[in-house]
N, CA, C, O and CB atoms as a CASP TS submission, in Angstrom:
PFRMAT TS
TARGET T0000
AUTHOR 0000-0000-0000
METHOD Language model
MODEL 1
PARENT N/A
ATOM      1  N   MET     1     116.940  54.803  85.749  1.00  0.00           N
ATOM      2  CA  MET     1     117.109  53.847  86.816  1.00  0.00           C
ATOM      3  C   MET     1     118.547  53.340  86.850  1.00  0.00           C
ATOM      4  O   MET     1     119.109  53.117  87.923  1.00  0.00           O
ATOM      5  CB  MET     1     116.132  52.687  86.653  1.00  0.00           C
ATOM      6  N   LEU     2     119.133  53.161  85.682  1.00  0.00           N
ATOM      7  CA  LEU     2     120.529  52.731  85.628  1.00  0.00           C
ATOM      8  C   LEU     2     121.455  53.791  86.213  1.00  0.00           C
ATOM      9  O   LEU     2     122.310  53.487  87.046  1.00  0.00           O
ATOM     10  CB  LEU     2     120.933  52.419  84.187  1.00  0.00           C
ATOM     11  N   SER     3     121.283  55.026  85.776  1.00  0.00           N
ATOM     12  CA  SER     3     122.194  56.084  86.209  1.00  0.00           C
ATOM     13  C   SER     3     122.082  56.386  87.703  1.00  0.00           C
ATOM     14  O   SER     3     123.031  56.887  88.306  1.00  0.00           O
ATOM     15  CB  SER     3     121.929  57.343  85.419  1.00  0.00           C
ATOM     16  N   HIS     4     120.937  56.086  88.298  1.00  0.00           N
ATOM     17  CA  HIS     4     120.760  56.301  89.740  1.00  0.00           C
ATOM     18  C   HIS     4     121.146  55.077  90.560  1.00  0.00           C
ATOM     19  O   HIS     4     121.111  55.114  91.790  1.00  0.00           O
ATOM     20  CB  HIS     4     119.318  56.677  90.038  1.00  0.00           C
ATOM     21  N   GLY     5     121.513  53.998  89.887  1.00  0.00           N
ATOM     22  CA  GLY     5     121.938  52.800  90.596  1.00  0.00           C
ATOM     23  C   GLY     5     120.799  51.970  91.154  1.00  0.00           C
ATOM     24  O   GLY     5     121.004  51.188  92.083  1.00  0.00           O
ATOM     25  N   PHE     6     119.595  52.125  90.605  1.00  0.00           N
ATOM     26  CA  PHE     6     118.440  51.361  91.069  1.00  0.00           C
ATOM     27  C   PHE     6     118.392  49.963  90.446  1.00  0.00           C
ATOM     28  O   PHE     6     117.869  49.026  91.047  1.00  0.00           O
ATOM     29  CB  PHE     6     117.155  52.116  90.750  1.00  0.00           C
ATOM     30  N   ILE     7     118.941  49.835  89.241  1.00  0.00           N
ATOM     31  CA  ILE     7     119.042  48.540  88.572  1.00  0.00           C
ATOM     32  C   ILE     7     120.445  48.403  88.010  1.00  0.00           C
ATOM     33  O   ILE     7     121.153  49.391  87.817  1.00  0.00           O
ATOM     34  CB  ILE     7     117.969  48.392  87.443  1.00  0.00           C
ATOM     35  N   GLU     8     120.840  47.150  87.749  1.00  0.00           N
ATOM     36  CA  GLU     8     122.133  46.887  87.122  1.00  0.00           C
ATOM     37  C   GLU     8     121.977  45.749  86.134  1.00  0.00           C
ATOM     38  O   GLU     8     121.174  44.840  86.348  1.00  0.00           O
ATOM     39  CB  GLU     8     123.215  46.551  88.182  1.00  0.00           C
ATOM     40  N   PRO     9     122.745  45.794  85.050  1.00  0.00           N
ATOM     41  CA  PRO     9     122.624  44.722  84.050  1.00  0.00           C
ATOM     42  C   PRO     9     123.206  43.424  84.584  1.00  0.00           C
ATOM     43  O   PRO     9     124.261  43.410  85.219  1.00  0.00           O
ATOM     44  CB  PRO     9     123.332  45.115  82.738  1.00  0.00           C
ATOM     45  N   ILE    10     122.494  42.333  84.314  1.00  0.00           N
ATOM     46  CA  ILE    10     123.027  41.015  84.644  1.00  0.00           C
ATOM     47  C   ILE    10     123.266  40.218  83.371  1.00  0.00           C
ATOM     48  O   ILE    10     123.940  39.188  83.392  1.00  0.00           O
ATOM     49  CB  ILE    10     122.071  40.256  85.585  1.00  0.00           C
ATOM     50  N   ASP    11     122.713  40.696  82.267  1.00  0.00           N
ATOM     51  CA  ASP    11     122.958  40.107  80.951  1.00  0.00           C
ATOM     52  C   ASP    11     122.757  41.222  79.941  1.00  0.00           C
ATOM     53  O   ASP    11     121.649  41.741  79.800  1.00  0.00           O
ATOM     54  CB  ASP    11     122.003  38.871  80.660  1.00  0.00           C
ATOM     55  N   THR    12     123.784  41.584  79.258  1.00  0.00           N
ATOM     56  CA  THR    12     123.691  42.697  78.313  1.00  0.00           C
ATOM     57  C   THR    12     123.703  42.212  76.879  1.00  0.00           C
ATOM     58  O   THR    12     124.473  42.708  76.056  1.00  0.00           O
ATOM     59  CB  THR    12     124.829  43.676  78.532  1.00  0.00           C
ATOM     60  N   SER    13     122.862  41.255  76.581  1.00  0.00           N
ATOM     61  CA  SER    13     122.771  40.685  75.231  1.00  0.00           C
ATOM     62  C   SER    13     121.950  41.602  74.338  1.00  0.00           C
ATOM     63  O   SER    13     120.873  41.232  73.872  1.00  0.00           O
ATOM     64  CB  SER    13     122.145  39.268  75.268  1.00  0.00           C
ATOM     65  N   TYR    14     122.470  42.801  74.105  1.00  0.00           N
ATOM     66  CA  TYR    14     121.710  43.759  73.314  1.00  0.00           C
ATOM     67  C   TYR    14     121.524  43.302  71.875  1.00  0.00           C
ATOM     68  O   TYR    14     120.628  43.791  71.186  1.00  0.00           O
ATOM     69  CB  TYR    14     122.393  45.102  73.337  1.00  0.00           C
ATOM     70  N   ASP    15     122.350  42.376  71.409  1.00  0.00           N
ATOM     71  CA  ASP    15     122.130  41.842  70.070  1.00  0.00           C
ATOM     72  C   ASP    15     120.895  40.944  70.050  1.00  0.00           C
ATOM     73  O   ASP    15     120.347  40.660  68.985  1.00  0.00           O
ATOM     74  CB  ASP    15     123.367  41.062  69.590  1.00  0.00           C
ATOM     75  N   ASP    16     120.462  40.502  71.221  1.00  0.00           N
ATOM     76  CA  ASP    16     119.249  39.706  71.371  1.00  0.00           C
ATOM     77  C   ASP    16     118.477  40.247  72.569  1.00  0.00           C
ATOM     78  O   ASP    16     118.570  39.688  73.662  1.00  0.00           O
ATOM     79  CB  ASP    16     119.580  38.182  71.551  1.00  0.00           C
ATOM     80  N   PRO    17     117.710  41.335  72.382  1.00  0.00           N
ATOM     81  CA  PRO    17     117.016  41.969  73.500  1.00  0.00           C
ATOM     82  C   PRO    17     116.127  41.043  74.304  1.00  0.00           C
ATOM     83  O   PRO    17     115.875  41.302  75.481  1.00  0.00           O
ATOM     84  CB  PRO    17     116.202  43.084  72.998  1.00  0.00           C
ATOM     85  N   ALA    18     115.646  39.973  73.699  1.00  0.00           N
ATOM     86  CA  ALA    18     114.790  39.051  74.443  1.00  0.00           C
ATOM     87  C   ALA    18     115.539  38.395  75.591  1.00  0.00           C
ATOM     88  O   ALA    18     114.919  37.924  76.544  1.00  0.00           O
ATOM     89  CB  ALA    18     114.231  37.983  73.516  1.00  0.00           C
ATOM     90  N   ARG    19     116.863  38.358  75.515  1.00  0.00           N
ATOM     91  CA  ARG    19     117.662  37.734  76.568  1.00  0.00           C
ATOM     92  C   ARG    19     118.286  38.746  77.529  1.00  0.00           C
ATOM     93  O   ARG    19     118.846  38.345  78.549  1.00  0.00           O
ATOM     94  CB  ARG    19     118.748  36.896  75.948  1.00  0.00           C
ATOM     95  N   SER    20     118.206  40.031  77.238  1.00  0.00           N
ATOM     96  CA  SER    20     118.812  41.021  78.120  1.00  0.00           C
ATOM     97  C   SER    20     118.068  41.036  79.450  1.00  0.00           C
ATOM     98  O   SER    20     116.871  40.753  79.500  1.00  0.00           O
ATOM     99  CB  SER    20     118.799  42.427  77.469  1.00  0.00           C
ATOM    100  N   ALA    21     118.771  41.362  80.515  1.00  0.00           N
ATOM    101  CA  ALA    21     118.117  41.363  81.824  1.00  0.00           C
ATOM    102  C   ALA    21     118.806  42.351  82.758  1.00  0.00           C
ATOM    103  O   ALA    21     120.002  42.620  82.646  1.00  0.00           O
ATOM    104  CB  ALA    21     118.126  39.949  82.440  1.00  0.00           C
ATOM    105  N   TYR    22     118.015  42.875  83.676  1.00  0.00           N
ATOM    106  CA  TYR    22     118.498  43.789  84.708  1.00  0.00           C
ATOM    107  C   TYR    22     117.963  43.297  86.044  1.00  0.00           C
ATOM    108  O   TYR    22     116.896  42.687  86.116  1.00  0.00           O
ATOM    109  CB  TYR    22     118.054  45.272  84.425  1.00  0.00           C
ATOM    110  N   GLU    23     118.709  43.566  87.084  1.00  0.00           N
ATOM    111  CA  GLU    23     118.280  43.200  88.434  1.00  0.00           C
ATOM    112  C   GLU    23     118.233  44.462  89.278  1.00  0.00           C
ATOM    113  O   GLU    23     119.005  45.397  89.068  1.00  0.00           O
ATOM    114  CB  GLU    23     119.237  42.136  89.069  1.00  0.00           C
ATOM    115  N   VAL    24     117.326  44.474  90.226  1.00  0.00           N
ATOM    116  CA  VAL    24     117.183  45.598  91.144  1.00  0.00           C
ATOM    117  C   VAL    24     118.299  45.532  92.186  1.00  0.00           C
ATOM    118  O   VAL    24     118.586  44.468  92.735  1.00  0.00           O
ATOM    119  CB  VAL    24     115.780  45.587  91.826  1.00  0.00           C
ATOM    120  N   THR    25     118.918  46.668  92.449  1.00  0.00           N
ATOM    121  CA  THR    25     119.936  46.752  93.496  1.00  0.00           C
ATOM    122  C   THR    25     119.238  46.962  94.837  1.00  0.00           C
ATOM    123  O   THR    25     118.031  47.197  94.881  1.00  0.00           O
ATOM    124  CB  THR    25     120.952  47.908  93.206  1.00  0.00           C
ATOM    125  N   ASP    26     119.991  46.878  95.923  1.00  0.00           N
ATOM    126  CA  ASP    26     119.422  47.155  97.242  1.00  0.00           C
ATOM    127  C   ASP    26     118.858  48.565  97.296  1.00  0.00           C
ATOM    128  O   ASP    26     117.779  48.794  97.842  1.00  0.00           O
ATOM    129  CB  ASP    26     120.479  46.966  98.337  1.00  0.00           C
ATOM    130  N   LYS    27     119.599  49.509  96.725  1.00  0.00           N
ATOM    131  CA  LYS    27     119.141  50.902  96.670  1.00  0.00           C
ATOM    132  C   LYS    27     117.822  51.004  95.899  1.00  0.00           C
ATOM    133  O   LYS    27     116.895  51.695  96.322  1.00  0.00           O
ATOM    134  CB  LYS    27     120.217  51.802  96.013  1.00  0.00           C
ATOM    135  N   GLY    28     117.754  50.308  94.767  1.00  0.00           N
ATOM    136  CA  GLY    28     116.547  50.329  93.954  1.00  0.00           C
ATOM    137  C   GLY    28     115.367  49.677  94.653  1.00  0.00           C
ATOM    138  O   GLY    28     114.234  50.145  94.540  1.00  0.00           O
ATOM    139  N   GLU    29     115.634  48.593  95.379  1.00  0.00           N
ATOM    140  CA  GLU    29     114.562  47.919  96.103  1.00  0.00           C
ATOM    141  C   GLU    29     113.945  48.864  97.135  1.00  0.00           C
ATOM    142  O   GLU    29     112.727  48.889  97.316  1.00  0.00           O
ATOM    143  CB  GLU    29     115.090  46.641  96.790  1.00  0.00           C
ATOM    144  N   GLY    30     114.784  49.629  97.797  1.00  0.00           N
ATOM    145  CA  GLY    30     114.275  50.602  98.768  1.00  0.00           C
ATOM    146  C   GLY    30     113.427  51.669  98.106  1.00  0.00           C
ATOM    147  O   GLY    30     112.356  52.017  98.604  1.00  0.00           O
ATOM    148  N   GLN    31     113.903  52.189  96.984  1.00  0.00           N
ATOM    149  CA  GLN    31     113.159  53.241  96.283  1.00  0.00           C
ATOM    150  C   GLN    31     111.849  52.712  95.700  1.00  0.00           C
ATOM    151  O   GLN    31     110.826  53.393  95.758  1.00  0.00           O
ATOM    152  CB  GLN    31     114.019  53.843  95.168  1.00  0.00           C
ATOM    153  N   LEU    32     111.874  51.513  95.144  1.00  0.00           N
ATOM    154  CA  LEU    32     110.642  50.934  94.604  1.00  0.00           C
ATOM    155  C   LEU    32     109.656  50.612  95.728  1.00  0.00           C
ATOM    156  O   LEU    32     108.444  50.716  95.543  1.00  0.00           O
ATOM    157  CB  LEU    32     110.955  49.663  93.790  1.00  0.00           C
ATOM    158  N   GLY    33     110.177  50.223  96.884  1.00  0.00           N
ATOM    159  CA  GLY    33     109.318  49.972  98.039  1.00  0.00           C
ATOM    160  C   GLY    33     108.546  51.212  98.454  1.00  0.00           C
ATOM    161  O   GLY    33     107.385  51.121  98.853  1.00  0.00           O
ATOM    162  N   VAL    34     109.189  52.376  98.361  1.00  0.00           N
ATOM    163  CA  VAL    34     108.509  53.644  98.669  1.00  0.00           C
ATOM    164  C   VAL    34     107.314  53.847  97.740  1.00  0.00           C
ATOM    165  O   VAL    34     106.310  54.443  98.129  1.00  0.00           O
ATOM    166  CB  VAL    34     109.492  54.838  98.543  1.00  0.00           C
ATOM    167  N   LEU    35     107.430  53.347  96.517  1.00  0.00           N
ATOM    168  CA  LEU    35     106.340  53.458  95.537  1.00  0.00           C
ATOM    169  C   LEU    35     105.300  52.344  95.676  1.00  0.00           C
ATOM    170  O   LEU    35     104.323  52.302  94.928  1.00  0.00           O
ATOM    171  CB  LEU    35     106.910  53.441  94.131  1.00  0.00           C
ATOM    172  N   GLY    36     105.517  51.446  96.637  1.00  0.00           N
ATOM    173  CA  GLY    36     104.567  50.360  96.856  1.00  0.00           C
ATOM    174  C   GLY    36     104.829  49.127  96.009  1.00  0.00           C
ATOM    175  O   GLY    36     103.963  48.258  95.900  1.00  0.00           O
ATOM    176  N   ILE    37     106.011  49.037  95.406  1.00  0.00           N
ATOM    177  CA  ILE    37     106.350  47.882  94.575  1.00  0.00           C
ATOM    178  C   ILE    37     107.116  46.878  95.426  1.00  0.00           C
ATOM    179  O   ILE    37     108.183  47.190  95.955  1.00  0.00           O
ATOM    180  CB  ILE    37     107.188  48.309  93.327  1.00  0.00           C
ATOM    181  N   ASP    38     106.576  45.684  95.555  1.00  0.00           N
ATOM    182  CA  ASP    38     107.177  44.628  96.362  1.00  0.00           C
ATOM    183  C   ASP    38     108.120  43.808  95.482  1.00  0.00           C
ATOM    184  O   ASP    38     107.693  42.868  94.810  1.00  0.00           O
ATOM    185  CB  ASP    38     106.081  43.721  97.003  1.00  0.00           C
ATOM    186  N   VAL    39     109.390  44.166  95.491  1.00  0.00           N
ATOM    187  CA  VAL    39     110.379  43.497  94.649  1.00  0.00           C
ATOM    188  C   VAL    39     110.520  42.038  95.055  1.00  0.00           C
ATOM    189  O   VAL    39     110.713  41.181  94.192  1.00  0.00           O
ATOM    190  CB  VAL    39     111.739  44.208  94.737  1.00  0.00           C
ATOM    191  N   GLY    40     110.430  41.736  96.335  1.00  0.00           N
ATOM    192  CA  GLY    40     110.513  40.346  96.794  1.00  0.00           C
ATOM    193  C   GLY    40     109.436  39.481  96.179  1.00  0.00           C
ATOM    194  O   GLY    40     109.700  38.349  95.774  1.00  0.00           O
ATOM    195  N   ALA    41     108.222  40.006  96.105  1.00  0.00           N
ATOM    196  CA  ALA    41     107.116  39.259  95.489  1.00  0.00           C
ATOM    197  C   ALA    41     107.364  39.053  94.000  1.00  0.00           C
ATOM    198  O   ALA    41     107.050  37.995  93.455  1.00  0.00           O
ATOM    199  CB  ALA    41     105.779  39.995  95.705  1.00  0.00           C
ATOM    200  N   LEU    42     107.926  40.063  93.342  1.00  0.00           N
ATOM    201  CA  LEU    42     108.242  39.919  91.916  1.00  0.00           C
ATOM    202  C   LEU    42     109.314  38.859  91.699  1.00  0.00           C
ATOM    203  O   LEU    42     109.243  38.083  90.746  1.00  0.00           O
ATOM    204  CB  LEU    42     108.704  41.261  91.329  1.00  0.00           C
ATOM    205  N   ARG    43     110.304  38.828  92.581  1.00  0.00           N
ATOM    206  CA  ARG    43     111.358  37.814  92.460  1.00  0.00           C
ATOM    207  C   ARG    43     110.797  36.411  92.659  1.00  0.00           C
ATOM    208  O   ARG    43     111.282  35.458  92.050  1.00  0.00           O
ATOM    209  CB  ARG    43     112.478  38.080  93.477  1.00  0.00           C
ATOM    210  N   ALA    44     109.791  36.277  93.498  1.00  0.00           N
ATOM    211  CA  ALA    44     109.204  34.964  93.782  1.00  0.00           C
ATOM    212  C   ALA    44     108.502  34.379  92.560  1.00  0.00           C
ATOM    213  O   ALA    44     108.257  33.174  92.509  1.00  0.00           O
ATOM    214  CB  ALA    44     108.218  35.069  94.941  1.00  0.00           C
ATOM    215  N   THR    45     108.177  35.214  91.578  1.00  0.00           N
ATOM    216  CA  THR    45     107.523  34.725  90.366  1.00  0.00           C
ATOM    217  C   THR    45     108.513  34.037  89.433  1.00  0.00           C
ATOM    218  O   THR    45     108.110  33.421  88.447  1.00  0.00           O
ATOM    219  CB  THR    45     106.836  35.875  89.636  1.00  0.00           C
ATOM    220  N   ARG    46     109.783  34.136  89.732  1.00  0.00           N
ATOM    221  CA  ARG    46     110.872  33.534  88.960  1.00  0.00           C
ATOM    222  C   ARG    46     110.980  34.107  87.549  1.00  0.00           C
ATOM    223  O   ARG    46     111.613  33.507  86.681  1.00  0.00           O
ATOM    224  CB  ARG    46     110.680  32.036  88.884  1.00  0.00           C
ATOM    225  N   ARG    47     110.371  35.252  87.322  1.00  0.00           N
ATOM    226  CA  ARG    47     110.546  35.957  86.054  1.00  0.00           C
ATOM    227  C   ARG    47     111.680  36.959  86.231  1.00  0.00           C
ATOM    228  O   ARG    47     111.977  37.383  87.348  1.00  0.00           O
ATOM    229  CB  ARG    47     109.221  36.673  85.602  1.00  0.00           C
ATOM    230  N   ARG    48     112.302  37.327  85.136  1.00  0.00           N
ATOM    231  CA  ARG    48     113.308  38.377  85.251  1.00  0.00           C
ATOM    232  C   ARG    48     112.617  39.668  85.652  1.00  0.00           C
ATOM    233  O   ARG    48     111.448  39.880  85.329  1.00  0.00           O
ATOM    234  CB  ARG    48     114.095  38.557  83.920  1.00  0.00           C
ATOM    235  N   PHE    49     113.329  40.517  86.344  1.00  0.00           N
ATOM    236  CA  PHE    49     112.717  41.769  86.800  1.00  0.00           C
ATOM    237  C   PHE    49     112.455  42.695  85.624  1.00  0.00           C
ATOM    238  O   PHE    49     111.355  43.229  85.478  1.00  0.00           O
ATOM    239  CB  PHE    49     113.615  42.467  87.834  1.00  0.00           C
ATOM    240  N   ALA    50     113.460  42.883  84.792  1.00  0.00           N
ATOM    241  CA  ALA    50     113.312  43.805  83.670  1.00  0.00           C
ATOM    242  C   ALA    50     114.253  43.406  82.552  1.00  0.00           C
ATOM    243  O   ALA    50     115.291  42.785  82.779  1.00  0.00           O
ATOM    244  CB  ALA    50     113.579  45.256  84.108  1.00  0.00           C
ATOM    245  N   GLY    51     113.873  43.774  81.352  1.00  0.00           N
ATOM    246  CA  GLY    51     114.701  43.517  80.184  1.00  0.00           C
ATOM    247  C   GLY    51     114.731  44.732  79.282  1.00  0.00           C
ATOM    248  O   GLY    51     113.971  45.682  79.472  1.00  0.00           O
ATOM    249  N   HIS    52     115.605  44.696  78.308  1.00  0.00           N
ATOM    250  CA  HIS    52     115.759  45.766  77.332  1.00  0.00           C
ATOM    251  C   HIS    52     114.738  45.549  76.233  1.00  0.00           C
ATOM    252  O   HIS    52     114.599  44.436  75.726  1.00  0.00           O
ATOM    253  CB  HIS    52     117.208  45.812  76.754  1.00  0.00           C
ATOM    254  N   CYS    53     114.032  46.587  75.865  1.00  0.00           N
ATOM    255  CA  CYS    53     113.010  46.474  74.828  1.00  0.00           C
ATOM    256  C   CYS    53     113.037  47.737  73.976  1.00  0.00           C
ATOM    257  O   CYS    53     113.097  48.844  74.511  1.00  0.00           O
ATOM    258  CB  CYS    53     111.595  46.251  75.449  1.00  0.00           C
ATOM    259  N   LEU    54     112.994  47.582  72.668  1.00  0.00           N
ATOM    260  CA  LEU    54     112.981  48.732  71.783  1.00  0.00           C
ATOM    261  C   LEU    54     111.551  49.230  71.600  1.00  0.00           C
ATOM    262  O   LEU    54     110.665  48.474  71.203  1.00  0.00           O
ATOM    263  CB  LEU    54     113.613  48.381  70.425  1.00  0.00           C
ATOM    264  N   ASP    55     111.342  50.497  71.890  1.00  0.00           N
ATOM    265  CA  ASP    55     110.049  51.134  71.660  1.00  0.00           C
ATOM    266  C   ASP    55     110.001  51.517  70.182  1.00  0.00           C
ATOM    267  O   ASP    55     110.718  52.415  69.741  1.00  0.00           O
ATOM    268  CB  ASP    55     109.836  52.395  72.598  1.00  0.00           C
ATOM    269  N   TRP    56     109.162  50.835  69.435  1.00  0.00           N
ATOM    270  CA  TRP    56     109.125  51.049  67.991  1.00  0.00           C
ATOM    271  C   TRP    56     108.565  52.406  67.599  1.00  0.00           C
ATOM    272  O   TRP    56     108.860  52.895  66.509  1.00  0.00           O
ATOM    273  CB  TRP    56     108.313  49.974  67.342  1.00  0.00           C
ATOM    274  N   THR    57     107.769  53.023  68.454  1.00  0.00           N
ATOM    275  CA  THR    57     107.221  54.334  68.110  1.00  0.00           C
ATOM    276  C   THR    57     108.245  55.438  68.314  1.00  0.00           C
ATOM    277  O   THR    57     108.304  56.384  67.528  1.00  0.00           O
ATOM    278  CB  THR    57     105.978  54.621  68.939  1.00  0.00           C
ATOM    279  N   GLU    58     109.051  55.326  69.360  1.00  0.00           N
ATOM    280  CA  GLU    58     110.055  56.355  69.636  1.00  0.00           C
ATOM    281  C   GLU    58     111.450  55.951  69.184  1.00  0.00           C
ATOM    282  O   GLU    58     112.362  56.777  69.161  1.00  0.00           O
ATOM    283  CB  GLU    58     110.079  56.669  71.110  1.00  0.00           C
ATOM    284  N   ARG    59     111.620  54.660  68.817  1.00  0.00           N
ATOM    285  CA  ARG    59     112.907  54.133  68.376  1.00  0.00           C
ATOM    286  C   ARG    59     113.991  54.315  69.448  1.00  0.00           C
ATOM    287  O   ARG    59     115.154  54.574  69.141  1.00  0.00           O
ATOM    288  CB  ARG    59     113.334  54.819  67.077  1.00  0.00           C
ATOM    289  N   ARG    60     113.577  54.170  70.714  1.00  0.00           N
ATOM    290  CA  ARG    60     114.503  54.250  71.845  1.00  0.00           C
ATOM    291  C   ARG    60     114.241  53.071  72.762  1.00  0.00           C
ATOM    292  O   ARG    60     113.107  52.603  72.862  1.00  0.00           O
ATOM    293  CB  ARG    60     114.352  55.600  72.615  1.00  0.00           C
ATOM    294  N   PRO    61     115.285  52.584  73.436  1.00  0.00           N
ATOM    295  CA  PRO    61     115.072  51.461  74.364  1.00  0.00           C
ATOM    296  C   PRO    61     114.344  51.886  75.621  1.00  0.00           C
ATOM    297  O   PRO    61     114.465  53.024  76.074  1.00  0.00           O
ATOM    298  CB  PRO    61     116.397  50.833  74.741  1.00  0.00           C
ATOM    299  N   HIS    62     113.593  50.966  76.173  1.00  0.00           N
ATOM    300  CA  HIS    62     112.960  51.152  77.475  1.00  0.00           C
ATOM    301  C   HIS    62     112.995  49.802  78.191  1.00  0.00           C
ATOM    302  O   HIS    62     113.473  48.813  77.636  1.00  0.00           O
ATOM    303  CB  HIS    62     111.479  51.697  77.334  1.00  0.00           C
ATOM    304  N   LEU    63     112.496  49.766  79.400  1.00  0.00           N
ATOM    305  CA  LEU    63     112.492  48.532  80.183  1.00  0.00           C
ATOM    306  C   LEU    63     111.155  47.840  80.070  1.00  0.00           C
ATOM    307  O   LEU    63     110.106  48.480  79.998  1.00  0.00           O
ATOM    308  CB  LEU    63     112.816  48.815  81.648  1.00  0.00           C
ATOM    309  N   ASN    64     111.209  46.513  80.054  1.00  0.00           N
ATOM    310  CA  ASN    64     109.988  45.712  80.161  1.00  0.00           C
ATOM    311  C   ASN    64     110.180  44.766  81.327  1.00  0.00           C
ATOM    312  O   ASN    64     111.286  44.675  81.861  1.00  0.00           O
ATOM    313  CB  ASN    64     109.676  44.926  78.828  1.00  0.00           C
ATOM    314  N   GLY    65     109.165  44.075  81.729  1.00  0.00           N
ATOM    315  CA  GLY    65     109.367  43.087  82.774  1.00  0.00           C
ATOM    316  C   GLY    65     108.166  42.866  83.668  1.00  0.00           C
ATOM    317  O   GLY    65     107.031  43.192  83.318  1.00  0.00           O
ATOM    318  N   GLY    66     108.453  42.290  84.858  1.00  0.00           N
ATOM    319  CA  GLY    66     107.420  41.942  85.821  1.00  0.00           C
ATOM    320  C   GLY    66     106.605  43.135  86.268  1.00  0.00           C
ATOM    321  O   GLY    66     107.060  44.278  86.243  1.00  0.00           O
ATOM    322  N   ARG    67     105.401  42.836  86.672  1.00  0.00           N
ATOM    323  CA  ARG    67     104.503  43.904  87.135  1.00  0.00           C
ATOM    324  C   ARG    67     104.454  43.923  88.629  1.00  0.00           C
ATOM    325  O   ARG    67     103.754  44.749  89.214  1.00  0.00           O
ATOM    326  CB  ARG    67     103.094  43.732  86.569  1.00  0.00           C
TER
END
């Protein structure tokens, strides 16, 4: 999602993943809309859209966040 420009970091506190955050770009909002994801409704929840999270089974980062 990062490499395609669908999301961008707004806080890159990788030393504290609980505080890291990403926001959906206009391009990403359009693409997620095609999948039926209402980004506007997610923003209305006042939760961050996505954050950095370490997958302990694969030991690689992935995104977490609003549903």
